[in-house]
SEROPA-810380 format. One line per 4 residues: number of its first residue (from 1); for each residue y, z, x of C-alpha. Coordinates in nm, 4 decimals. Each point is the difference from the previous one (the first is absolute). Layout:
REM SEROPA-810380
NUM	Y:Z:X; ...
This chain:
REM SEROPA-810380
1	-1.0796:-0.4382:-5.9623; 0.3695:0.0755:0.0211; 0.1063:0.2137:0.2995; 0.3194:0.1962:-0.0431
5	0.2839:-0.0177:0.2549; -0.0153:0.3793:0.0502; -0.3692:-0.0216:0.0884; 0.0632:-0.2749:0.2546
9	0.2846:0.2017:0.1502; -0.2196:0.3088:0.0248; -0.2824:-0.2031:0.1546; 0.2400:-0.1549:0.2520
13	0.1357:0.3414:0.0980; -0.3509:0.1302:0.0521; -0.0878:-0.2983:0.2178; 0.3118:0.0526:0.2137
17	-0.0728:0.3725:0.0262; -0.3580:-0.0704:0.1016; 0.1178:-0.2434:0.2668; 0.2415:0.2492:0.1523
21	-0.2620:0.2766:-0.0099; -0.2332:-0.2378:0.1855; 0.2694:-0.0616:0.2636; 0.0656:0.3746:0.0346
25	-0.3705:0.0735:0.0474; -0.0320:-0.2709:0.2638; 0.3143:0.1196:0.1739; -0.1132:0.3616:0.0066
29	-0.3367:-0.1129:0.1279; 0.1653:-0.2068:0.2727; 0.2308:0.2870:0.0945; -0.2674:0.2662:-0.0119
33	-0.0368:0.1671:0.3351; -0.3079:-0.0879:0.1949; -0.1436:0.0799:0.3370; -0.1734:-0.2818:0.1873
37	-0.3423:0.0607:0.1510; 0.0074:0.2024:0.3179; 0.1117:-0.2066:0.2950; 0.0796:0.0996:0.3542
41	0.3787:0.0034:-0.0254; 0.1732:-0.2483:0.2268; 0.1514:0.2022:0.2773; -0.2300:0.2969:-0.0545
45	-0.1029:-0.0349:0.3628; 0.3616:0.0430:0.1148; 0.0480:0.3296:0.1763; 0.2415:0.2432:-0.1595
49	0.0854:0.1548:-0.3338; 0.0655:-0.1468:-0.3447; 0.3510:-0.1145:0.0921; -0.1249:-0.1832:0.3099
53	-0.2641:-0.1768:-0.2067; 0.2601:-0.0746:-0.2664; 0.2267:-0.1596:0.2597; -0.2818:-0.2328:0.1059
57	-0.0794:-0.0867:-0.3608; 0.3682:-0.0628:-0.0787; 0.0055:-0.2490:0.2869; -0.3158:-0.1664:-0.1288
61	0.1542:-0.0224:-0.3496; 0.3072:-0.1662:0.1594; 0.2437:0.2303:-0.1807; 0.2908:-0.0384:0.2434
65	0.0034:-0.3812:-0.0100; 0.1233:-0.0001:-0.3601; 0.1598:0.3425:-0.0411; 0.2171:0.0000:0.3079
69	0.3673:0.0241:-0.0765; 0.3322:0.0199:0.1759; 0.0079:0.3294:0.1880; -0.3592:0.1024:-0.0705
73	-0.3428:-0.1501:0.0453; -0.1050:0.0975:-0.3528; 0.3149:0.0259:-0.2149; -0.0620:-0.3328:-0.1750
77	0.2466:-0.2439:-0.1496; -0.1446:-0.3112:0.1601; 0.0088:-0.2979:-0.2410; -0.3341:-0.1665:-0.0659
81	0.0410:-0.3464:-0.1491; -0.2714:-0.1247:-0.2347; -0.0226:-0.3060:-0.2288; 0.0688:0.2356:-0.2919
85	0.3071:0.1694:0.1441; 0.1033:0.2507:0.2652; -0.1241:0.3570:0.0324; 0.1132:0.2617:0.2483
89	-0.2284:0.2239:0.2057; 0.0274:0.3610:-0.1092; 0.0991:0.3042:0.2030; -0.3173:0.1783:0.1149
93	0.1661:0.2741:0.2035; -0.0357:0.3620:-0.1255; 0.3416:-0.0035:-0.1724; -0.0531:0.1683:-0.3386
97	0.2582:-0.2043:-0.1903; -0.0486:-0.3549:0.1284; -0.3281:0.0206:0.1920; -0.3441:0.1533:-0.0510
101	0.0858:0.3634:0.0758; -0.0628:0.1134:-0.3587; -0.3341:-0.1778:-0.0411; -0.3078:0.2114:-0.0600
105	-0.3275:-0.1129:0.1561; -0.1205:-0.1474:-0.3305; 0.3299:-0.1797:-0.0592; -0.0106:-0.1470:0.3495
109	-0.3577:-0.1250:-0.0396; 0.0889:-0.1512:-0.3384; 0.2979:-0.1842:0.1479; -0.1919:-0.1228:0.3038
113	-0.3197:-0.1064:-0.1722; 0.1143:-0.0830:-0.3540; 0.3586:-0.1144:0.0423; 0.1578:0.2578:-0.2305
117	0.2869:0.2165:0.1272; 0.0298:0.3693:-0.0873; 0.2500:-0.0807:-0.2791; -0.2486:-0.2439:-0.1576
121	0.1728:-0.3134:0.1272; -0.2408:-0.2816:0.0809; 0.0482:-0.1337:0.3516; 0.0037:-0.3704:0.0727
125	-0.2959:-0.1312:0.2033; 0.2192:-0.0765:0.3014; -0.1272:0.3520:0.0659; -0.3677:-0.0807:0.0752
129	-0.1477:0.2656:-0.2265; -0.2615:-0.2497:-0.1172; -0.1458:0.0294:0.3518; 0.0799:0.3691:0.0444
133	-0.2030:0.0529:-0.3176; -0.3012:-0.0196:0.2315; 0.1319:0.2757:0.2289; -0.1724:0.3385:-0.0023
137	0.1934:0.2948:-0.1384; -0.0369:0.1825:0.3308; 0.1624:-0.2866:0.1880; 0.2802:-0.0243:-0.2552
141	0.0764:0.3712:0.0392; -0.0164:-0.0221:0.3793; 0.2715:-0.2676:-0.0145; 0.2074:0.2262:-0.2248
145	-0.0425:0.2897:0.2439; 0.1373:-0.2181:0.2790; 0.2901:-0.1348:-0.2047; 0.1039:0.3529:-0.0932
149	0.0568:0.0786:0.3685; 0.2553:-0.2808:0.0383; 0.3780:0.0524:-0.0263; 0.1225:0.0037:-0.3604
153	0.2574:-0.2731:-0.0672; 0.2066:-0.0127:-0.3187; -0.0051:-0.3710:-0.0845; -0.0287:-0.1328:-0.3537
157	-0.2061:-0.3164:-0.0499; 0.1878:-0.2964:-0.1537; -0.1227:-0.1214:-0.3383; -0.2418:-0.2923:0.0020
161	0.1450:-0.3367:-0.0993; -0.2869:-0.1676:-0.1857; 0.0020:-0.3047:-0.2252; -0.0798:0.0338:-0.3710
165	-0.2532:0.1027:-0.1210; -0.1066:0.1723:0.3243; 0.3055:0.2266:-0.0160; -0.1734:0.1809:-0.2871
169	-0.1924:0.2667:0.1885; -0.2310:0.0785:-0.2904; -0.1615:-0.3411:0.0463; -0.1447:0.1297:0.3259
173	-0.2553:0.1843:-0.2155; -0.1527:-0.3339:-0.0968; 0.0404:-0.1447:0.3514; -0.1921:0.2944:0.1423
177	-0.2805:-0.0441:-0.2510; -0.0474:-0.3538:0.1283; 0.0549:0.0535:0.3716; -0.0746:0.3589:0.1061
181	-0.3561:0.1022:0.0951; -0.1471:0.2676:-0.2239; -0.2126:0.1397:0.2821; 0.0189:0.1316:0.3506
185	-0.1366:-0.1416:0.3222; -0.3775:-0.0126:0.0055; -0.1690:-0.0408:0.3397; -0.2529:-0.2801:0.0211
189	-0.3378:0.1585:0.0716; -0.1211:-0.3278:0.1498; 0.2699:0.0122:0.2698; 0.0418:0.2324:0.2974
193	0.2638:0.2721:0.0392; 0.2250:-0.2212:0.2155; 0.0199:-0.2743:-0.2622; 0.0631:0.2511:-0.2805
197	0.2812:0.1648:0.1947; 0.1521:-0.3429:0.0570; -0.0302:-0.0815:-0.3698; 0.1781:0.3237:-0.0905
201	0.2763:-0.0650:0.2522; 0.0539:-0.3560:-0.1265; -0.0407:0.0490:-0.3733; 0.1503:0.3455:-0.0531
205	0.2294:0.1150:0.2809; 0.1057:-0.3261:0.1631; 0.0252:-0.1859:-0.3361; -0.0556:-0.3295:0.1850
209	-0.0564:-0.1990:-0.3199; 0.3546:0.0685:-0.1162; 0.1280:-0.2544:0.2546; -0.2979:-0.2237:0.0730
213	-0.1182:-0.0716:-0.3577; 0.1789:-0.2477:-0.2319; 0.1420:0.1306:-0.3286; -0.0023:-0.1312:-0.3553
217	0.3029:-0.0551:-0.2251; 0.0306:0.3722:-0.0811; -0.0419:0.0886:0.3683; -0.3532:0.1341:-0.0261
221	-0.2340:-0.0738:0.2908; -0.2300:-0.3013:-0.0362; -0.3304:0.1621:0.0907; -0.1747:-0.3383:0.0154
225	0.2251:-0.0855:0.2978; 0.0010:0.3398:0.1688; 0.1424:-0.0117:0.3538; 0.0381:-0.3800:-0.0087
229	0.3697:0.0178:0.0904; 0.3270:0.0195:-0.1949; 0.3740:-0.0454:0.0462; 0.1928:0.3278:0.0250
233	0.3808:-0.0036:0.0089; 0.0060:-0.3376:0.1707; -0.2793:0.0802:0.2483; -0.3563:-0.1239:-0.0232
237	-0.2488:0.2868:0.0149; -0.2888:-0.1912:0.1507; -0.3500:-0.0512:-0.1294; -0.2032:0.2817:0.1596
241	-0.3387:-0.0845:-0.1493; -0.2875:-0.1374:0.2072; 0.1017:-0.3544:-0.0942; 0.0692:-0.2296:0.2998
245	0.3619:-0.0138:-0.1212; 0.0053:0.3799:0.0194; -0.1652:0.2293:0.2530; -0.3351:-0.1746:0.0071
249	0.0290:-0.0926:0.3689; 0.1497:0.3325:0.1125; -0.2335:0.2420:0.1792; 0.0131:0.3493:-0.1503
253	0.1495:0.1363:0.3233; 0.2948:-0.2408:-0.0357; 0.0559:0.1089:-0.3603; 0.0009:0.3654:0.1109
257	0.2409:-0.0775:0.2850; 0.2357:-0.1910:-0.2287; 0.0037:0.2835:-0.2531; 0.0659:0.2714:0.2560
261	0.2449:-0.1824:0.2273; 0.1422:-0.2889:-0.2008; -0.1456:-0.2660:0.2278; -0.3275:-0.1406:0.1261
265	-0.0554:-0.2492:0.2807; -0.0056:-0.3513:-0.1392; 0.1050:0.1081:-0.3496; 0.3702:0.0680:0.0295
269	0.2209:0.2928:-0.0983; 0.0608:0.1743:-0.3325; 0.3377:-0.0785:-0.1572; 0.1961:0.0806:-0.3140
273	-0.1722:0.2400:-0.2442; -0.3122:0.0090:0.2204; 0.2108:0.1120:0.2964; 0.1344:0.2768:-0.2233
277	-0.3544:0.1002:-0.0925; -0.0903:0.0217:0.3684; 0.3194:0.1826:0.0954; -0.0115:0.2614:-0.2750
281	-0.3721:0.0272:-0.0644; -0.2717:-0.1867:0.1833; 0.0993:0.0802:0.3586; -0.0927:0.3619:-0.0785
285	-0.3616:-0.0965:-0.0744; -0.2564:0.1867:0.2043; -0.2373:-0.2348:0.1856; -0.2826:0.0884:-0.2368
289	0.2111:-0.0705:-0.3090; 0.1257:-0.3283:0.1482; -0.3614:-0.1043:0.0565; -0.0939:0.1117:-0.3522
293	0.2834:-0.1949:-0.1600; -0.0917:-0.3083:0.2030; -0.3640:0.0377:-0.1048; 0.0977:-0.0035:-0.3669
297	0.2486:-0.2864:0.0287; -0.2534:-0.2153:0.1861; -0.2431:0.0483:-0.2879; 0.2355:-0.1355:-0.2688
301	-0.1543:-0.3047:-0.1718; 0.1647:-0.3334:0.0782; 0.2651:-0.1011:-0.2500; 0.2810:-0.2537:-0.0118
305	0.3100:-0.0466:-0.2111; 0.0701:-0.3569:-0.1072; 0.3237:-0.1111:0.1601; 0.2356:-0.2677:-0.1389
309	0.0257:-0.3244:0.1934; 0.2482:0.0324:0.2867; 0.3266:-0.1963:-0.0082; 0.0335:-0.3157:0.2013
313	0.0485:0.0808:0.3680; 0.3369:-0.0362:0.1616; -0.0265:-0.2660:0.2674; 0.1927:-0.2032:0.2508
317	0.0886:0.0142:0.3648; 0.3367:0.1569:-0.0789; -0.1559:0.3084:-0.1582; -0.2717:0.0216:0.2658
321	0.2548:-0.0120:0.2777; 0.2230:0.2533:-0.1738; -0.2888:0.2421:-0.0443; -0.1125:-0.0377:0.3598
325	0.3529:0.0653:0.1310; 0.0467:0.3115:-0.2154; -0.3399:0.1382:0.1021; 0.0807:-0.0552:0.3686
329	0.3380:0.1698:-0.0324; -0.0757:0.2905:-0.2339; -0.3765:0.0603:-0.0048; -0.1671:-0.0918:0.3284
333	0.1648:0.2798:0.1986; -0.2073:0.2556:-0.1939; -0.2937:-0.2025:-0.1318; -0.0418:-0.2654:0.2757
337	-0.0436:-0.3676:-0.0802; -0.3736:0.0501:-0.0442; 0.0392:0.3104:-0.2203; -0.1721:0.2321:0.2477
341	0.2896:0.2462:0.0020; 0.2165:0.1356:0.2804; -0.0333:0.3616:0.1225; -0.1216:0.1491:-0.3319
345	-0.3244:-0.0979:-0.1702; 0.1869:0.0479:-0.3296; 0.1933:-0.3208:0.0776; -0.3182:-0.2093:0.0080
349	-0.0232:-0.2550:-0.2812; -0.3341:-0.1628:0.0803; -0.2400:0.0459:-0.2912; 0.2688:0.1574:-0.2179
353	-0.0559:-0.1050:-0.3655; 0.3749:-0.0331:-0.0500; 0.0131:-0.3001:0.2343; -0.3187:-0.1495:-0.1432
357	0.1353:-0.0149:-0.3570; 0.1466:-0.3470:-0.0705; 0.2343:0.1508:-0.2601; 0.1357:0.2437:0.2600
361	0.0685:0.2732:-0.2552; -0.0291:0.3002:0.2326; 0.1372:-0.1883:0.2982; 0.3170:-0.0677:-0.1990
365	0.0330:0.3639:-0.1012; -0.0140:0.1031:0.3647; 0.2491:-0.2653:0.1089; 0.2444:0.0915:-0.2754
369	-0.0327:0.3767:-0.0161; -0.1579:0.1017:0.3299; -0.2443:0.2884:0.0136; -0.1151:0.3090:0.1821
373	-0.3186:0.1981:0.0464; -0.0585:0.3456:0.1432; -0.2774:0.0124:0.2591; -0.1473:0.2399:0.2520
377	0.2024:-0.1889:0.2627; 0.3258:0.0476:-0.1921; 0.1852:-0.2161:-0.2501; -0.0462:-0.3773:0.0188
381	0.2579:-0.2165:-0.1753; 0.1088:-0.3560:-0.0679; 0.3636:-0.0818:-0.0853; 0.1049:-0.1807:-0.3178
385	0.1301:-0.3571:0.0287; 0.1299:-0.0509:-0.3551; 0.3635:-0.0086:0.1113; -0.0604:-0.2001:0.3159
389	-0.1591:-0.3124:-0.1457; 0.0292:-0.2201:-0.3080; -0.2751:-0.0612:-0.2541; -0.0816:-0.3364:0.1582
393	-0.0136:0.1508:0.3495; -0.2343:0.2802:-0.1058; -0.2232:-0.2498:-0.1819; -0.0125:-0.2124:0.3143
397	-0.0903:0.2857:0.2351; -0.2590:0.1281:-0.2488; -0.1742:-0.3357:-0.0178; 0.0172:-0.0407:0.3778
401	-0.1489:0.3477:0.0552; -0.2828:-0.0620:-0.2465; -0.0835:-0.3371:0.1540; 0.0360:0.1149:0.3615
405	-0.2103:0.3170:-0.0290; -0.2484:-0.0813:-0.2785; -0.0189:-0.3810:0.0145; 0.0483:-0.0412:-0.3748
409	0.2832:-0.1765:-0.1796; 0.2722:0.2417:-0.1106; 0.1187:-0.0418:-0.3605; 0.3195:0.2084:0.0122
413	0.3073:-0.1526:-0.1642; 0.3662:0.0980:0.0141; -0.0209:0.0782:-0.3721; -0.2815:0.2470:0.0668
417	0.2117:0.1691:0.2660; 0.2920:0.0300:-0.2417; -0.2254:0.1684:-0.2555; -0.1490:0.2346:0.2600
421	0.3471:0.1123:0.1086; 0.0368:0.1782:-0.3312; -0.3468:0.1539:-0.0075; -0.0128:0.3608:0.1258
425	-0.1823:0.0242:0.3299
């Protein structure tokens, strides 16, 4: 049977039309508003009105860590570097032109939970809307109520600089179909209220997976390796599952203490992005929410991420002596030779994962870029040493520190230090 060209063309057009209608239906279904099952809202026990509760929730959602800008805690503009390009945190002050002042309640909930701005622009998932998707509408609107009480700052957000084809925003429709939950948070009836609150804090508000779960080539979360650890902007977000390489040996009380204060005896001090999370978010946890979050984290099934073989260790008496001399001159005055810390418990290094990692990834970030954390006892800080020492010197002191305090062979090379110098800390 002979098939005419016009018939084939018509058939092809119909197939294409059917495909796009299928995509539209799926997209509308994914974007359809929903309300998760009733859940005791995190922070509902906080005394005060809607704005007070919204302030607590905004801290738990870690809004200020990303959206802080020059001159305002929430005016945005901070660059967020990803493997696919650089995006800039938006202005979430009540300014009507450059912020969220003109957003209706529905538009705000759509942006927060579905990643679509009021003008229809699809947000990039550096904004953790795939986690906020699980947030209740009431909590989302409480956060909005709080944000609307903050000073309005006129500050336009720079355009994202993404690599092709990710600079085509429309493609986010397909990305969302693959990576965004189509449901809200559902409490586990087999678990108690404490565990369920912790699950909601971790999965929805705190968006813990966004840092601690590895990503695939299109930057979607690898659910099969949830919470098993991932590299974020040069820092290693540690494995926080119950695996022995994670938090398996940590008592729940130590997990709660670390979350709320940024340190726990025998486990070191939060640094880098985790120090930011403590400073801007987790230190505001109520004791009951800290315990709930710890309860959930301690229940995470053990998982590991396969790591590549480490490079050959740097060796030799020359490097060992160099590292020992640098540690004695620049480090021991705060950390002591045995790592127990001088004056402040935040200077203690014993048990810190950063000095137990042979690759020294986070240790290098601290040495190069320094760090700070806000605590109930005031700000605690470490200076940067990038300008004071060469790549070889920082490799030597890293390997000495790892060997001296954790009794494992450090694998840090001068080449690794050179690469880390150019990785944002």
